[in-house]
Structure formats: structure tokens, C-alpha cells
C-alpha positions in Angstrom: -2.5 24.5 -2.8 -2.8 24.5 1.0 -6.4 23.3 1.2 -6.6 23.5 5.0 -5.6 27.2 5.0 -8.2 27.7 2.1 -10.9 26.0 4.2 -10.1 28.2 7.2 -10.3 31.4 5.1 -13.7 30.3 3.8 -15.0 29.8 7.4 -13.8 33.3 8.3 -15.5 34.8 5.2 -18.8 33.1 6.1 -18.7 34.6 9.6 -17.8 38.0 8.1 -20.9 37.7 5.8 -23.1 37.1 8.9 -23.1 33.4 9.6 -23.3 32.4 13.3 -21.5 29.1 12.6 -19.7 27.7 9.5 -18.1 24.5 8.4 -16.1 23.5 5.3 -15.8 19.9 4.2 -13.2 19.5 1.4 -12.2 16.6 -0.7 -9.2 16.3 -3.0 -8.4 13.1 -4.8 -7.4 11.0 -7.8 -8.7 7.7 -9.1 -7.4 5.2 -11.7 -9.2 2.2 -13.0 -9.0 -0.4 -15.8 -11.6 -2.8 -17.0 -10.9 -6.0 -18.9 -13.5 -8.3 -20.5 -12.7 -11.5 -22.3 -9.0 -10.6 -22.5 -9.5 -7.3 -24.1 -8.9 -3.9 -22.3 -12.3 -2.1 -22.4 -11.5 1.0 -20.3 -8.5 2.8 -18.8 -9.4 6.0 -17.0 -7.8 8.4 -14.6 -9.8 11.1 -12.9 -8.8 14.0 -10.7 -11.4 15.6 -8.6 -11.7 18.3 -5.9 -14.6 20.1 -4.3 -15.9 21.5 -1.0 -19.2 21.8 0.7 -20.0 24.8 2.9 -22.6 24.5 5.7 -23.6 27.6 7.6 -26.1 28.4 10.3 -27.7 31.7 11.0 -30.2 32.0 13.9 -30.9 28.2 13.7 -31.4 28.4 9.9 -29.3 26.2 7.6 -27.6 27.1 4.4 -25.6 24.6 2.3 -24.0 24.6 -1.1 -20.9 23.1 -2.8 -18.4 24.0 -5.5 -15.4 22.7 -7.4 -14.3 26.1 -8.5 -11.5 27.2 -6.1 -10.7 30.6 -7.7 -10.6 33.4 -5.2 -13.4 35.5 -6.9 -15.7 32.4 -7.2 -15.2 31.3 -3.6 -16.0 34.9 -2.4 -19.3 34.9 -4.2 -20.0 31.3 -3.3 -19.5 31.9 0.4 -21.7 35.0 0.3 -24.5 33.2 -1.5 -24.4 30.3 0.9 -24.9 32.6 3.8 -27.8 34.3 2.0 -29.4 30.9 1.5 -29.5 30.4 5.3 -31.4 33.7 5.6 -34.4 32.4 3.7 -34.5 28.9 5.3 -37.0 28.0 8.1 -35.4 28.1 11.6 -35.2 24.8 13.5 -34.2 24.7 17.2 -32.0 21.7 16.7 -29.9 23.2 13.9 -26.2 24.0 14.5 -22.7 22.4 14.6 -22.0 19.7 17.2 -20.6 20.5 20.6 -17.2 19.0 20.1 -15.1 17.3 22.7 -11.4 18.2 22.8 -9.1 15.5 21.5 -6.5 14.5 18.9 -7.3 12.4 15.9 -5.4 9.2 15.6 -3.3 7.9 12.7 -4.8 4.6 11.5 -2.2 4.1 8.7 -4.7 4.6 6.0 -2.3 6.0 3.4 0.2 4.0 1.3 2.9 6.2 -0.3 3.7 3.3 -2.6 0.7 4.4 -4.7 2.9 6.9 -6.5 5.4 4.2 -7.5 3.0 1.6 -9.1 3.2 1.8 -12.9 0.0 1.5 -14.9 1.5 -1.5 -16.8 1.6 -3.4 -13.5 -2.1 -2.6 -12.8 -3.1 -3.7 -16.3 -1.1 -6.9 -15.8 -3.0 -7.7 -12.6 -6.4 -7.2 -14.2 -5.5 -9.4 -17.1 -3.9 -12.1 -15.0 -6.8 -12.4 -12.6 -9.2 -12.8 -15.5 -6.9 -15.3 -17.2 -6.6 -17.6 -14.2 -10.4 -17.4 -13.5 -11.3 -18.3 -17.1 -8.9 -21.3 -16.9 -10.2 -22.5 -13.5 -12.7 -24.9 -15.1 -13.7 -25.8 -18.6 -17.3 -25.0 -17.8 -16.4 -21.3 -17.4 -17.4 -19.8 -20.7 -16.7 -16.1 -20.5 -15.8 -13.2 -18.3 -18.3 -10.6 -17.1 -15.5 -8.2 -16.1 -12.1 -7.9 -14.5 -10.4 -4.9 -13.2 -8.0 -3.0 -11.1 -8.6 0.4 -9.3 -6.6 2.6 -7.1 -7.0 6.0 -5.7 -5.9 8.5 -3.1 -8.0 11.1 -1.3 -7.5 13.9 1.2 -10.4 14.9 3.5 -10.4 18.2 5.4 -13.0 19.5 7.8 -12.7 23.0 9.4 -15.3 24.8 11.3 -15.9 27.9 13.4 -15.9 25.9 16.7 -12.1 25.3 16.4 -12.1 22.0 14.5 -9.4 21.7 11.9 -8.8 18.1 11.0 -7.5 16.2 7.9 -6.5 12.8 6.8 -5.3 11.1 3.6 -6.3 7.6 2.4 -5.4 5.3 -0.4 -7.5 2.4 -1.7 -6.5 -0.5 -4.0 -9.1 -2.9 -5.5 -8.9 -5.7 -8.0 -11.3 -8.6 -8.9 -13.0 -10.6 -11.5 -16.5 -12.0 -12.3 -17.0 -15.0 -14.7 -19.9 -17.0 -16.1 -20.1 -20.8 -16.1 -22.4 -23.0 -18.1 -24.6 -22.5 -21.1 -28.2 -22.1 -22.1 -30.7 -22.2 -19.2 -28.0 -23.4 -16.8 -25.7 -20.5 -16.3 -24.2 -19.2 -13.1 -21.9 -16.2 -12.3 -19.3 -16.0 -9.7 -17.0 -13.2 -8.6 -14.4 -12.2 -6.0 -12.1 -9.4 -5.3 -9.8 -7.8 -2.8 -9.9 -4.2 -1.4 -7.2 -2.8 0.9 -5.7 0.5 2.0 -2.1 -0.7 1.3 -1.1 -2.4 -1.9 1.0 -5.1 -0.2 -2.0 -6.2 1.9 -4.0 -7.2 -1.2 -4.8 -10.9 -1.6 -2.8 -12.7 -4.2 -4.1 -12.9 -7.8 -4.4 -16.7 -7.9 -6.6 -16.8 -4.7 -9.0 -14.2 -6.0 -9.3 -15.8 -9.4 -9.8 -19.3 -8.1 -12.4 -18.0 -5.6 -14.4 -16.4 -8.5 -14.2 -19.5 -10.6 -15.3 -21.7 -7.8 -18.2 -19.4 -7.0 -19.4 -19.8 -10.6 -19.1 -23.5 -11.2 -20.3 -24.7 -7.8 -23.8 -23.2 -8.5 -24.3 -25.1 -11.8 -27.4 -27.3 -11.8 -29.0 -25.3 -9.1 -32.7 -25.9 -8.5 -35.5 -24.8 -6.2 -36.6 -26.9 -3.3 -40.1 -27.5 -2.0 -41.7 -24.8 0.1 -41.0 -25.7 3.7 -39.7 -24.5 7.1 -36.1 -25.5 7.8 -32.9 -24.4 9.5 -30.9 -21.8 7.6 -27.2 -21.0 7.8 -26.4 -17.5 6.5 -22.8 -17.4 5.0 -20.6 -14.6 6.4 -20.7 -12.7 3.1 -24.5 -13.2 2.5 -25.0 -11.9 6.1 -23.9 -8.4 4.9 -27.3 -7.9 3.2 -29.2 -9.2 6.2 -27.5 -6.9 8.7 -27.8 -3.9 6.4 -31.6 -4.2 6.6 -31.5 -4.4 10.4 -29.2 -1.4 10.7 -31.5 0.7 8.5 -34.2 0.2 11.1 -31.8 1.5 13.7 -31.6 5.0 12.1 -32.4 7.7 14.6 -34.5 9.7 12.2 -36.8 6.7 11.7 -36.9 6.2 15.4 -37.9 9.8 16.0 -40.6 9.6 13.4 -41.7 6.2 14.8 -41.4 4.6 11.4 -39.1 1.8 12.5 -40.2 -1.6 13.9 -37.4 -1.1 16.5 -38.8 2.1 17.9 -39.8 0.7 21.3 -36.9 -1.7 21.8 -34.1 0.4 23.2 -32.4 -1.5 26.1 -34.5 -4.5 25.3 -33.6 -7.8 23.8 -34.1 -8.0 20.0 -31.7 -10.8 19.2 -30.2 -14.0 20.5 -27.7 -13.6 23.4 -25.1 -14.7 21.0 -25.3 -11.5 19.0 -23.0 -8.5 19.8 -22.5 -5.7 17.3 -20.2 -2.7 17.4 -19.5 0.2 15.0 -15.7 0.4 15.1 -14.0 2.7 12.5 -10.7 2.7 14.4 -9.1 -0.5 13.1 -5.7 0.3 11.5 -5.5 0.0 7.7 -9.1 -1.1 7.4 -11.0 0.0 4.3 -13.8 1.6 6.4 -11.8 3.2 9.2 -11.7 7.0 9.5 -10.2 9.2 12.3 -13.2 11.5 12.3 -16.8 11.2 11.1 -18.8 13.3 8.6 -19.4 16.0 11.2 -15.8 16.2 12.5 -16.3 14.2 15.7 -13.3 12.0 16.6 -14.3 8.4 15.9 -14.5 5.7 18.6 -16.0 2.2 19.0 -19.8 2.2 19.7 -21.7 -0.8 21.1 -25.0 -1.2 19.2 -26.1 -4.6 20.4 -24.7 -6.5 23.4 -25.8 -10.0 24.2 -28.8 -9.5 22.1 -29.9 -6.2 23.8 -30.3 -3.1 21.7 -28.0 -0.5 23.3 -28.3 2.5 21.0 -29.8 3.9 17.8 -27.7 5.6 15.1 -28.0 9.4 15.3 -26.2 12.4 13.8 -26.1 15.6 15.9 -29.1 17.3 14.4 -31.2 14.1 14.6 -30.2 13.5 18.2 -31.1 17.1 19.2 -34.4 16.7 17.4 -35.2 13.5 19.3 -33.9 15.1 22.6 -31.4 12.3 23.3 -27.8 12.5 24.4 -25.7 9.8 22.7 -22.5 9.2 20.9 -23.4 10.4 17.4 -22.4 8.5 14.2 -22.4 10.6 11.0 -21.5 9.5 7.6 -20.9 11.7 4.6 -21.0 10.5 1.0 -18.8 13.4 -0.3 -18.6 17.1 -0.3 -21.9 17.4 -2.3 -23.9 16.1 0.6 -24.8 16.9 4.2 -23.8 14.7 7.1 -26.4 12.2 8.2 -26.9 9.4 10.7 -25.0 6.4 9.5 -22.8 3.5 10.6 -19.1 3.6 9.6 -17.7 0.1 10.2 -20.0 -2.6 11.5 -18.5 -5.7 13.3 -20.7 -8.6 14.3 -18.7 -10.4 16.9 -17.2 -13.8 16.2 -18.6 -17.0 17.6 -16.7 -20.0 18.9 -17.6 -22.9 16.5 -16.4 -23.5 13.0 -18.8 -23.0 10.0 -18.2 -26.6 9.1 -19.4 -27.7 12.5 -22.5 -25.6 12.2 -23.4 -27.2 8.9 -22.5 -30.7 10.2 -25.2 -30.6 12.9 -28.0 -29.9 10.4 -30.0 -32.9 9.1 -32.1 -31.0 6.5 -31.5 -27.3 5.9 -30.3 -24.4 3.6 -26.8 -22.9 3.5 -27.4 -19.4 2.0 -24.5 -18.0 -0.1 -26.3 -15.0 -1.7 -29.2 -12.8 -0.7 -30.7 -10.6 -3.4 -31.2 -7.5 -1.3 -31.6 -6.6 2.3 -35.1 -8.2 2.7 -36.1 -6.4 5.8 -38.9 -3.8 5.7 -37.6 -1.2 8.2 -41.1 0.0 9.1 -42.8 -3.4 9.7 -40.0 -5.8 10.3 -41.3 -8.1 7.6 -38.5 -10.1 5.9 -38.7 -11.4 2.4 -35.7 -11.9 0.0 -34.5 -14.1 -2.8 -31.7 -16.5 -1.9 -29.4 -19.0 -3.4 -26.8 -21.5 -2.0 -26.8 -25.2 -1.1 -29.0 -27.7 0.4 -27.7 -29.5 3.5 -28.5 -33.2 3.9 -27.3 -35.2 6.9 -24.7 -32.6 7.8 -23.2 -32.3 4.3 -23.6 -30.1 1.2 -26.0 -32.0 -1.1 -26.8 -29.8 -4.1 -27.0 -26.2 -5.2 -30.2 -24.2 -4.7 -31.6 -21.2 -6.6 -35.0 -19.6 -7.3 -36.2 -19.6 -3.7 -37.2 -16.9 -1.2 -36.8 -16.6 2.6 -39.7 -15.1 4.5 -40.5 -14.3 8.1 -40.2 -11.5 10.7 -36.8 -9.9 11.4 -37.2 -10.0 15.2 -38.1 -13.7 15.1 -35.1 -14.4 12.9 -32.8 -12.4 15.2 -34.1 -14.2 18.3 -33.8 -17.6 16.7 -30.1 -17.4 15.9 -28.8 -20.6 17.5 -25.1 -20.7 16.6 -22.5 -18.2 15.5 -19.4 -19.4 13.6 -15.9 -18.2 14.2 -15.2 -17.2 10.5 -15.4 -13.4 10.8 -13.6 -11.7 7.9 -13.2 -8.0 8.4 -13.1 -6.8 4.8 -15.9 -4.3 4.2 -18.2 -1.8 6.0 -20.4 -4.6 7.4 -18.6 -7.6 8.6 -20.2 -10.7 10.1 -19.4 -14.4 10.8 -21.7 -17.1 9.4 -24.6 -18.0 11.7 -27.5 -20.5 12.0 -31.1 -19.6 12.3 -33.3 -22.3 13.9 -36.0 -22.0 11.3 -37.1 -19.8 8.3 -39.9 -20.3 5.8 -38.4 -21.2 2.5 -40.5 -20.4 -0.5 -39.8 -22.7 -3.4 -41.7 -25.3 -5.5 -45.4 -25.5 -4.7 
């Protein structure tokens, strides 16, 4: 089926039924996954899905609905009812499609045609092999939590009455394993994986398995430390959770409602001068790159924080209009069943110029955090409190594993007290950060 032509016909139908503006967001895809546990195949599943969401505006009133039934008669009735929904909605002066800038979407090499050539037997072999190597990494590893391999392909199409008609195709390949080490009251889990747009870019099986095994055994014997204030190094992968909490406070809707602790900080310093953050979904082959956002705007790099100064909040079109601001909007969309909303696409915290080992070596007594149990930051107040585990640093070296402690403080104080940023950035997810050192945080442990 020609889905772009189908989308255009639905937009035309919506206008014929009385809509002032109309937009179709269509997804079509396939997903395969296998799960292995303790050497046994638990699940093998393949799913094919398609669906579209229709957003219409009539006299500043919004109507939205979605369907997976693409039959001609069903789509006719679906379109008519969506327009009727807009007639009973309350009008809002900010409602409407974005004012699009002319341009051409870029090809970021997000689709790997090799996906059609990979046999399921090969995927099963990878899942079994990564588990086997992880279980054999150390005799203290007692069992597997799960191992698996996933792949999928998806086509995204957006067509609207303002002349936008874009599409792109993506593939994704994932595999990984999680294992458990120890017994009784001293048990630790560790996991690792690799996720890429192209199959041949995946990490090798042995590296992933050994990383998972190491993560599990190195935490054995972990214990809490005394409650104290001390320097803290956030590992680059633990930093994902920290930055997610800060980004949540940068949401334009929260700023408009004045329910964010960052409301009054635009163009003011909120962090150390060492901190620069961009939203950049234009990196070729990257797992979070897209040529257009959830509203159909062509993507580009946006600077969120520069030398510690907050440069912009995160708005979609409707939120920006509501707030009366003119900015580059950033809209995410979690599928055809949902509306676009303000959201980051691919966060990059810029690299520092010193190694992580050097950062740790300069600490006499401190905490190297490998895992945060949640974001920790209250977006309204800025209060920060989160569980953490990792390793205690003594005289510049890793001394022993730590668990059962909390970190507490104020998010702005933490941001401003970042003293060193390491050069270990690994761009592999939707939030990417190097490790960094915070001068001092309250660590809640033993009384």
C-alpha cells in the first residue's frame, strides 16, 4: 500500500468534511524479539503493526483520534467523526498546525536493508551466546535474569494541509544480557547491551557479555557508608538519570504554568561554566536521530545550556504559542496514538578534557556513583533525593563497593558545584553525558 498517498487522501477528506487544518501521522512497522533465560528460550515473537493518528483543527478547536483499520469505508467514517470531535471541543487561540519553514529533510542513514537478510537462527544464536559468556565470566555468577535479541523496522509518515509531506524509514537492532552474582543476602545484578541502527555497528557479543558479568561481580560485598558530605563522581551512564530530572524541569508547559524551579532562569547561569548541553537529533546512524520531529518540523541542533547559562526551554508549537514565545520548537511523539508534545530528541552533554581516571585520582575521600535509582529531582522545587550505588574512593583509588545510600541536596547547587567534566562521552542513547565530579553532596547512609 502507498501509505503517503493514503495519508494525503485522508487530509483532503478532513478538509472536505469541514476542517480548517488537518494532519496525518502514520506508522507502519515490524518487530522481532527473542528472550532467553538460563539457557532456555522463553519467548520468540514477531509483531506487525500499523496505525495512523488524525489531528484536525476547526476554528481553533482540536479534534484527534487514531485507527489501525485502513479499509476505505472505515477511514471515511473515521475522518468524518474526527472532524465532528473538533466541533464540540473548546476553542483555544493557540491551537493549530505549526508555521513551517521551507526545507528538505536529510538522510541520516537510519535504515539498514540487511535486516531482511538476517535469519532468525542467527538472532537466537546471539542471544544464547551473550548469555553463555556472561554466565561463564565468573564462578560467583549464579544465574541469568534475561538475555535477548530484538530487531525491527518502521516507516514514519507525516502529511498535513500546510504542504508538509515527509517520510523516513528506520531499523533498530538490540541485544544484551543481565545476570545475578552471589547468594543469600549478598546478591548483585549486572547488565549490558548494545543498540544500533545498523546491524554491523553492534558491539561484539563477548564485550557485551563481559561488561554485564563485571557489573554484577564488582558490586558483591557492597555496604553503606556513614552519613556525610563528600565529593561525588557521577559515572557517564548514571548521569542519564540525573540529566533526565533536569530536562523535565525545562519543559515549556511547566514554565508557562510556573511549576518548575527553573521558571525565572532563562539566560541566567544555572550550572558550572563547564556544562554545555545540546539537543541534536541529526547525528547519522544514531539511535535517537530523526529527520523531522513529532509535528513535522525539520530537525536541527538546539543549544539548551551554554557555559552553564540556560539558553532555552523545551516547547512544542502549541505550548510556545500559549506562552507567547518565539523559539525553535522540539516536539516528541510516542506513536500514532498520541499527540505531539514538548520533548527533547537526543541530548548531548558536551565532553570535558580530562580522563575519568584522573578525576577519580584527585579525590581523597568520595563516592563514585555507578547507578541512580530514578531521576531524583523534583521539577517543581528543585529538591534532589535519590538512591545510589557504586564505589567508595579512598586516596584516589577505588576502595570498596557501596550500596544502600541516598544522595540529597538541591539541583541548582549540584549543577553549580560541578568541578570537573571527564572526556568519556559515549553517544549511545537519548541522553548522553560524560562522567563529572560534583564538589560535595550529602550522602545518606549509616547513622
